[in-house]
N, C-alpha and C positions, 0 to 999 in steps of 0.2 A: 315849409311844406316838403314832405317826403315824396320823391319821385321813384316809384318802384321799378319802372322800366329802365331808368338810368342806372339804378343800383344793380339790376340784373345784368345789364351790359358791362358794368364795371367788374362784377364778379366773374363774368365770362372772360373778360380781358385779363384779369388777374390770374385766373386759372390757366389760360393759355401761356401767359408769360412765365408762370411758375413751372409748368411742364417743360418749357424750353430753357429752364435755368436762367431766365431773364436775358437770353442771348437772342438778339434780333435776327441774326443770320440763321440760327437753328430754328427759330420760329417760322421764318419765311420758307426754309426748306420743308418743314413739316406741312405748312399750308399748301405749298406747291404739290407735295405728294398727295395730299387729300384732294386737291383740285383735279389732279391727273387721274385719280382712281374713282372720281365721282361720276355717277351716271347723268348728273345734271349738266346742262350746257352752260358754259361760261361765255358771257358776251364780251367781246373786245370792241370797245367804243373808240379806240385810237384812230381807226380809219374814218371816223365820222368828223374828224377835225382836219383842217387844212391850214397851213401856215401861209400868210400873205407876205408880200415883199417887205413889209415893215417889221416882220418878225412876230406879229400878233396872230393868234389863231382865231379862226372864225368857224362857225358851225356850218356844215354842209347840210343842205336839205335833202332828206332821203325820200 
């Protein structure tokens, strides 16, 4: 069965990788630039996690 959504995602991934010459560091730099110039708000969920004494993270209720 052909999954058109997955194929579209793979095409987008391949296009981004090709634009960055398959360099993960260049890709991340470009994505950070786009993120910084975007009018959309980026949500940082890292504050929603707390590490317990045993080193496991647990969800904080908001």
